[in-house]
Structure formats: structure tokens, C-alpha cells
Legacy VTK file of the C-alpha trace (Angstrom):
# vtk DataFile Version 3.0
C-alpha trace
ASCII
DATASET POLYDATA
POINTS 371 float
21.378 27.538 1.171
21.125 24.257 3.022
23.253 22.944 5.869
24.145 26.454 7.147
22.045 26.106 10.306
19.749 28.977 9.372
17.479 29.986 12.238
15.370 32.618 10.495
14.778 34.073 7.058
14.264 37.818 7.111
11.321 39.314 5.279
12.545 40.551 1.913
15.567 38.236 1.769
13.987 36.078 -0.930
11.554 38.519 -2.514
11.254 38.063 -6.255
13.639 35.071 -6.353
12.806 32.899 -9.340
14.238 29.389 -9.782
11.480 28.049 -12.001
13.528 25.093 -13.288
15.521 24.383 -10.140
15.446 23.850 -6.391
15.630 26.140 -3.387
17.008 23.892 -0.662
16.579 25.063 2.931
16.706 21.562 4.387
18.534 20.508 7.556
18.572 23.853 9.318
17.004 25.185 12.524
14.181 27.207 11.054
11.289 27.477 13.525
9.130 30.161 11.952
8.365 31.093 8.370
7.654 34.803 8.600
4.734 36.098 6.566
5.866 37.612 3.282
9.261 35.912 2.982
8.283 34.164 -0.262
6.555 37.138 -1.907
6.757 36.970 -5.723
9.049 33.915 -5.623
8.845 31.134 -8.229
10.416 27.708 -7.590
10.220 24.313 -9.191
10.892 22.703 -5.798
11.086 24.173 -2.308
12.706 22.011 0.364
12.112 22.915 3.981
12.425 19.420 5.421
14.338 18.596 8.608
13.790 21.902 10.343
11.792 22.889 13.450
8.801 24.566 11.801
5.730 24.387 14.048
2.916 26.248 12.307
1.756 27.275 8.863
-0.923 29.886 8.205
-2.752 31.525 5.309
0.051 34.078 4.848
3.017 31.668 4.977
3.241 30.970 1.255
1.345 33.996 -0.044
2.774 35.240 -3.319
4.747 32.032 -3.905
4.558 29.782 -6.963
5.816 26.188 -6.695
5.625 24.290 -9.963
6.374 20.812 -8.675
7.266 19.916 -5.067
6.986 21.324 -1.552
8.855 19.281 1.032
8.000 19.916 4.689
8.744 16.506 6.135
10.369 16.013 9.523
9.356 19.282 11.127
7.071 19.956 14.115
4.023 21.174 12.222
0.715 20.878 14.080
-1.572 23.136 12.005
-1.614 24.151 8.355
-5.158 25.177 7.411
-5.213 27.798 4.672
-1.458 27.650 4.141
-1.632 26.142 0.663
-4.454 28.178 -0.862
-2.174 29.921 -3.380
-0.129 26.866 -4.416
-2.306 25.994 -7.374
0.527 24.485 -9.443
2.150 22.298 -6.778
2.095 18.580 -7.659
3.762 16.885 -4.667
3.453 17.746 -0.975
5.466 16.072 1.782
4.039 16.555 5.293
5.242 13.285 6.785
7.055 13.062 10.120
5.333 16.053 11.714
2.996 16.484 14.700
-0.308 16.710 12.862
-3.205 15.137 14.777
-6.198 16.454 12.816
-6.974 16.876 9.122
-9.488 19.756 9.110
-12.149 20.389 6.486
-10.811 22.314 3.475
-7.285 22.231 4.885
-5.718 21.628 1.473
-7.655 24.314 -0.355
-5.730 25.664 -3.335
-3.837 22.485 -4.167
-5.878 21.867 -7.298
-2.904 20.348 -9.194
-1.691 18.072 -6.388
-0.915 14.489 -7.489
0.851 13.105 -4.397
0.161 13.810 -0.707
2.395 12.239 1.951
1.045 12.414 5.529
2.646 9.306 7.020
4.226 9.205 10.470
2.163 11.899 12.128
-0.364 11.439 14.961
-3.523 11.761 12.894
-6.623 10.432 14.624
-9.273 12.866 13.396
-10.316 13.473 9.799
-12.831 16.068 8.674
-15.479 14.918 6.203
-14.068 17.386 3.661
-10.421 17.090 4.677
-9.338 16.262 1.100
-11.701 18.623 -0.686
-10.166 20.383 -3.709
-7.716 17.513 -4.332
-9.423 16.562 -7.581
-6.193 15.439 -9.276
-4.749 13.403 -6.413
-3.323 10.037 -7.490
-1.440 8.894 -4.395
-2.429 9.330 -0.740
-0.136 8.127 2.064
-1.628 8.007 5.573
0.471 5.210 7.018
1.807 5.195 10.582
-0.855 7.327 12.197
-3.626 6.690 14.753
-6.647 6.375 12.488
-9.378 4.073 13.835
-12.132 4.682 11.291
-11.877 5.373 7.588
-14.916 5.739 5.365
-15.979 6.802 1.896
-16.722 10.398 2.912
-13.050 11.186 3.381
-12.138 10.332 -0.206
-15.296 11.405 -2.009
-13.401 14.256 -3.700
-10.417 12.193 -4.858
-11.956 10.203 -7.702
-8.634 9.855 -9.570
-6.914 8.144 -6.642
-4.825 5.139 -7.769
-2.939 4.222 -4.584
-3.764 4.605 -0.897
-1.604 3.651 2.071
-3.433 3.190 5.377
-0.867 0.852 6.889
0.144 0.948 10.555
-2.986 2.557 11.931
-5.704 1.189 14.251
-8.440 0.452 11.732
-10.851 -2.256 12.903
-12.931 -2.662 9.740
-13.871 -1.153 6.399
-17.490 -0.632 5.386
-18.742 -1.976 2.020
-19.013 1.510 0.484
-15.520 2.701 1.519
-14.076 2.639 -2.014
-17.223 3.562 -3.937
-15.829 6.951 -5.000
-12.389 5.801 -6.160
-12.978 3.714 -9.319
-9.369 4.123 -10.502
-7.814 2.707 -7.337
-5.120 0.141 -8.150
-3.364 -0.359 -4.806
-4.644 -0.478 -1.216
-2.282 -0.994 1.724
-3.833 -1.918 5.074
-1.047 -3.877 6.712
-0.492 -3.642 10.464
-3.967 -2.559 11.507
-6.537 -4.312 13.722
-8.657 -6.127 11.157
-10.138 -9.351 12.502
-12.235 -10.022 9.399
-11.648 -9.551 5.702
-13.748 -6.593 4.505
-16.886 -7.560 2.510
-16.204 -8.306 -1.144
-18.637 -5.590 -2.272
-15.925 -3.100 -1.326
-14.281 -3.869 -4.694
-17.384 -3.602 -6.883
-16.589 -0.172 -8.409
-12.845 -0.751 -8.875
-11.849 -1.139 -12.514
-8.121 -1.984 -12.520
-7.529 -2.812 -8.859
-4.754 -5.436 -8.546
-2.673 -4.918 -5.388
-4.088 -5.585 -1.903
-2.168 -5.861 1.355
-3.936 -7.089 4.518
-0.779 -8.449 6.151
0.073 -8.070 9.863
-3.553 -7.987 11.039
-5.615 -10.427 13.135
-7.625 -12.123 10.405
-8.534 -15.730 11.247
-10.743 -16.824 8.344
-10.831 -16.179 4.607
-14.510 -16.381 3.566
-16.091 -17.420 0.287
-15.195 -15.159 -2.663
-13.336 -12.799 -0.377
-11.476 -10.605 -2.852
-13.735 -10.199 -5.874
-17.210 -8.677 -5.898
-20.079 -10.909 -6.952
-20.593 -11.308 -10.701
-17.182 -9.801 -11.518
-13.642 -11.013 -12.195
-10.273 -9.581 -11.220
-6.565 -10.104 -11.844
-4.229 -9.603 -8.887
-0.577 -8.662 -9.139
-0.196 -8.911 -5.376
-2.509 -10.318 -2.702
-0.703 -10.192 0.648
-2.162 -11.950 3.698
0.949 -12.884 5.643
1.370 -12.547 9.405
-2.272 -12.915 10.342
-3.878 -15.728 12.338
-5.489 -17.500 9.411
-6.401 -21.094 10.218
-9.445 -21.595 7.999
-9.976 -20.777 4.329
-13.487 -21.437 3.068
-14.338 -23.257 -0.141
-13.973 -21.048 -3.234
-12.416 -18.288 -1.117
-10.469 -16.979 -4.120
-13.218 -17.380 -6.685
-13.292 -14.683 -9.345
-9.520 -14.166 -9.435
-8.652 -14.982 -13.034
-4.909 -14.759 -12.432
-2.551 -13.898 -9.546
1.147 -13.080 -9.670
1.812 -13.257 -5.926
-0.546 -14.858 -3.413
1.202 -14.656 -0.036
-0.096 -16.613 2.980
3.096 -16.945 5.002
3.271 -16.869 8.811
-0.279 -17.975 9.552
-1.797 -21.032 11.270
-2.773 -23.111 8.257
-2.636 -26.860 8.908
-4.676 -28.100 5.968
-7.029 -26.824 3.277
-10.631 -27.770 2.613
-11.394 -29.485 -0.664
-12.351 -26.755 -3.109
-10.487 -23.963 -1.352
-8.990 -22.841 -4.669
-11.940 -23.624 -6.918
-12.746 -20.668 -9.133
-9.239 -19.189 -9.243
-7.066 -19.039 -12.360
-3.300 -19.693 -12.546
-0.992 -18.377 -9.795
2.618 -17.516 -10.515
3.771 -17.740 -6.869
1.822 -19.156 -3.916
3.694 -18.773 -0.640
2.615 -20.990 2.279
5.870 -20.730 4.232
5.911 -20.758 8.039
2.518 -22.317 8.633
1.605 -25.546 10.468
1.357 -27.839 7.440
2.264 -31.444 8.264
1.266 -33.368 5.133
2.282 -33.019 1.495
-1.279 -34.023 0.602
-2.135 -30.332 0.851
-0.359 -29.846 -2.493
-3.106 -31.775 -4.277
-5.583 -29.039 -3.265
-3.637 -26.174 -4.819
-4.486 -24.463 -8.114
-2.257 -24.259 -11.176
0.947 -22.758 -9.763
4.324 -22.063 -11.264
5.988 -21.870 -7.838
4.858 -23.004 -4.386
6.902 -22.068 -1.326
6.693 -24.384 1.707
9.687 -23.551 3.896
9.176 -23.532 7.655
6.472 -26.211 7.663
6.646 -29.763 9.009
6.861 -31.538 5.670
10.608 -31.414 5.025
12.456 -34.725 4.772
15.646 -35.976 3.147
14.178 -36.836 -0.231
10.632 -35.867 -1.095
10.805 -36.908 -4.759
9.124 -40.338 -4.316
6.270 -38.855 -2.284
5.785 -36.001 -4.734
5.754 -38.416 -7.671
2.903 -40.387 -6.083
0.769 -37.294 -5.616
0.578 -36.582 -9.379
0.994 -32.826 -8.991
0.746 -31.935 -12.652
-0.648 -28.477 -11.864
2.631 -27.398 -10.171
6.038 -26.584 -11.667
8.345 -25.824 -8.696
8.181 -26.466 -4.955
10.669 -24.423 -2.985
12.065 -24.728 0.561
14.671 -22.607 2.360
17.796 -24.053 0.763
16.603 -26.287 -2.047
13.696 -26.919 -4.370
11.992 -29.536 -6.511
11.262 -29.173 -10.199
8.667 -31.143 -12.108
10.016 -32.813 -15.236
7.020 -34.288 -17.017
5.486 -36.557 -14.336
8.480 -36.754 -12.008
9.911 -34.440 -9.378
13.647 -33.721 -9.446
15.673 -32.376 -6.514
17.464 -29.060 -7.201
20.196 -27.925 -4.832
19.196 -24.273 -5.181
16.309 -21.902 -4.568
16.988 -19.949 -7.754
13.768 -20.564 -9.594
13.882 -19.039 -13.082
11.540 -16.141 -13.646
8.774 -16.940 -16.064
6.226 -14.166 -16.478
5.112 -15.773 -19.750
3.981 -18.893 -17.856
0.433 -17.523 -17.795
0.264 -17.757 -21.560
0.847 -21.505 -21.298
-2.423 -22.012 -19.490
LINES 1 372
371 0 1 2 3 4 5 6 7 8 9 10 11 12 13 14 15 16 17 18 19 20 21 22 23 24 25 26 27 28 29 30 31 32 33 34 35 36 37 38 39 40 41 42 43 44 45 46 47 48 49 50 51 52 53 54 55 56 57 58 59 60 61 62 63 64 65 66 67 68 69 70 71 72 73 74 75 76 77 78 79 80 81 82 83 84 85 86 87 88 89 90 91 92 93 94 95 96 97 98 99 100 101 102 103 104 105 106 107 108 109 110 111 112 113 114 115 116 117 118 119 120 121 122 123 124 125 126 127 128 129 130 131 132 133 134 135 136 137 138 139 140 141 142 143 144 145 146 147 148 149 150 151 152 153 154 155 156 157 158 159 160 161 162 163 164 165 166 167 168 169 170 171 172 173 174 175 176 177 178 179 180 181 182 183 184 185 186 187 188 189 190 191 192 193 194 195 196 197 198 199 200 201 202 203 204 205 206 207 208 209 210 211 212 213 214 215 216 217 218 219 220 221 222 223 224 225 226 227 228 229 230 231 232 233 234 235 236 237 238 239 240 241 242 243 244 245 246 247 248 249 250 251 252 253 254 255 256 257 258 259 260 261 262 263 264 265 266 267 268 269 270 271 272 273 274 275 276 277 278 279 280 281 282 283 284 285 286 287 288 289 290 291 292 293 294 295 296 297 298 299 300 301 302 303 304 305 306 307 308 309 310 311 312 313 314 315 316 317 318 319 320 321 322 323 324 325 326 327 328 329 330 331 332 333 334 335 336 337 338 339 340 341 342 343 344 345 346 347 348 349 350 351 352 353 354 355 356 357 358 359 360 361 362 363 364 365 366 367 368 369 370
């Protein structure tokens, strides 16, 4: 039924329609209003209403409808929705991105007791009710990127204890309080890129997180990485991804990464790093890739201050010369395996560094087991 430029669905046109293992696709039309009663006694696996002109949803919009998996309402003009989802108790995925929502009211998602994924990115959200996500007890993924949120605290996600990923990127958040993640022990991934952070949040923010391993603070205004910045006191953590690129970092304190037992990707590109203090990387385990590209590094001596790394990236700094092998040999960099620039790299062979006319560094996930 898609792509026919439908303007309106008459009441009764869909009554009793059951596509429990399939999709009703009403995408890419000109639907402005969903008349009350049009979905009475309907059963769908997926209902697609994206890319229309729908402006409002109310408590009668989906009355009598069963959706077993997905409701897609992205790219409409929706401003209000409170009460609209109270009967959709089996729906698992809800797309509300690219609409005109500015407020998330208390109890607005009532009824969505089976919801796993909620996409609210690219709206104009700047107000969140304390109970805006109440009833979402099975929510795993929450996407709030590209909105106008300035403050985000633990109250908003106190009902979503199963949350594993949260995207708050491209908002206007200035800081996070220590208790922000206290109610989400299963959180694995937090995205906060492109906000207005000037400081790294306090490390106690991670104290209740069990398997947390992916953190993105890139494209903010952070200037300093403090002591033990990413692991709560008296704990340890393994990071798959720790992204700090495109900030204004010029100073990293001693033992800033203490407590990280292992890191797959530690990304510090596009900052203002000139040198590192002695002990900057004390207390960190092996790192598969450490990227220091596009900083202000002028001396290769900085390499002696790095932890055990399989691959270090240094392109865009002021250390490139015709042949770095003799200088690298003198530095005795036995904790490094590869050093990579834009168009070439160096590989350590026992105690010597060999020029390689390629940036194709072989993948080696098992490298950690060598430590």
C-alpha cells in the first residue's frame, strides 16, 4: 500500500486486517491524520508509517491494534503522542526519529511494556519529564541523539534498568552528575559526542556498571584528562572503545588511564597534545590501537611514555622525516609493535624498526594473549 500517495485512510478500511507474520507498509505517502478506529482489531508484525505528514497521536489512534514487533513513525511532523501507545503491549521497536517532538511527558510511553528499542533522535527535545520513560522496563537501547537536551540525570532512566546502550550525542549537555548511571548496571555503551562537556565526568559515574566497555566523549571541549578518569576507584575495566578525539586536550594527568586492564581502541586524535607527563599511562594494561594522529607532537621521545601497544598512529604530527628507523632503534621501544603514519609504517623486528611502504597493519586480536 506504499508509494500511492495516500492522503487519508477511511475508518473501517483496515478493520480486522491481520498480517501477524508480515508488514503493512504505508510509508512515503501524504497521510496527515490517523483517524480514530482505523486500526480496530488489526494485527501486524510491523506497521510502517514513516515519511508521511502525521502531526498528532492520541489515546485512540492505535486502539484495538496489535503490533508484534515494530512501529515505524520516523520522518513525520509529530509533536504530541501521550497515551497513543497504551495498547501496544507487544511492540518491541519504536521509531519516532525525525519528528517535531520537543517534550517527553511523564508516562508518555505507557503500554510499551515489551519495548526493547526506542529511537527519538533528530527531534527538538529539550524537556524531559521525571517519569518520561516509565513502563519501559525491558528497554535495551535508547537513542536521543541530535536534540536540544542540556541536562540529563539519573531520574530520567530510573525505570530502564536493562538499558545496554544510550546515545546522547549532538545535544547541549554541559556535564553529567556522579549518580547519572546508578540505575543502569547493564549499560555497555554510552555516546556523548558533540556536546558541550568541558570536563570529563567524575569516575564514580561508572561504579555500578558491570560490563561497560564503549565510551565516546569525542567532539566536546575537554581540555584535561584527570587521574583515573574512566574507571571508578577500587575497580577495573576493559574498554573496547574509548573515544576522545576532536576535543581540546592538552594535558593528561599521571595515571589518567589507571584501572583499564585492556583497551582495543584508545583514540586521542585531533587534540592539542604536545607531550605526555611521565607516568601518564601507568596503571593501564595493553592497548591494541592508540591513535595520537593530528596533535602537536614534535618529538619521538613521546613514544617512550606509551604503554604496551600493538599499533600506534602518529600521522599529522611534526615528527615525520625521511627515515625514522635509526631514531626509533635508539629509543628501545620494545613495548610497541607498529607505528603508523598516513602512507607508511614501521614494524618492530626484535630490537630494530623496519620501514614498511604500506599502512596495512595485520589484524591481531590475539595479541592480548601474548602479554
